Steps between C-alpha positions, in 0.01 A plus 500: 500500500673371802157465681372288226784265532471473878113444453568224248758329730253525794218334293730229367625433857144485636371269223791267556439497868130396432581180312454210730633201302591262778819305448465135630812360640655231274619300804171428652403141528168358393377499850593851582352636167175320570492634853556854390224465250274366757580789720422753209170332448416525864586873500297564185812582304375309190746675254801400701349144549441463139865586426623256760268217379605556139871485608429176707331350201787589261789406730365172638234376227520146648539587866279403785312834490466535135133382463392703801682810374304468178172484677587794720618696193140476380370640819767776528418613133132498574532704817748731327228603259646307206222276387659401161824399673293301758297331231810415290685363811187280575486367152865432511474305827202305365688409184818386691338329796162357387520229766616725793286462817431875502429556126143583617629822655659609171163432330334712771740786461468481125126529535527771747712720289277422197189604692660826628618598144144462378366776730424798286544864567138542604510198732804625672322818600144371550542150647220252415397224747500195274281309749201733431504419122304236337749242368261371233 
């Protein structure tokens, strides 16, 4: 009986240690938060970058880096393997900033995520060179 309790405690301790929910410091300025998100993107830590970009967007919605954070959130979600979140973020950026100079990037990422989602199961394992196919 005691072994079962010890085993249960050990399993709970291990699963608690495996959780990696990063706590973002509330006292970070807009610039510091943006720089940390940039560093995470550079280190391919897309999950951490996504969390920091979301925090930046929610804490400083009208700040200097708000628009750029929204664009980089699209990229971060895409690279993190979350095409629905990337597409949603792109649509949100397009809706909120239709005259932004970089709105074409949001359209590009929206198209890229849609294209990647349309790949079927067979096409993932047997890639087809689209240039060899007759478009007509």
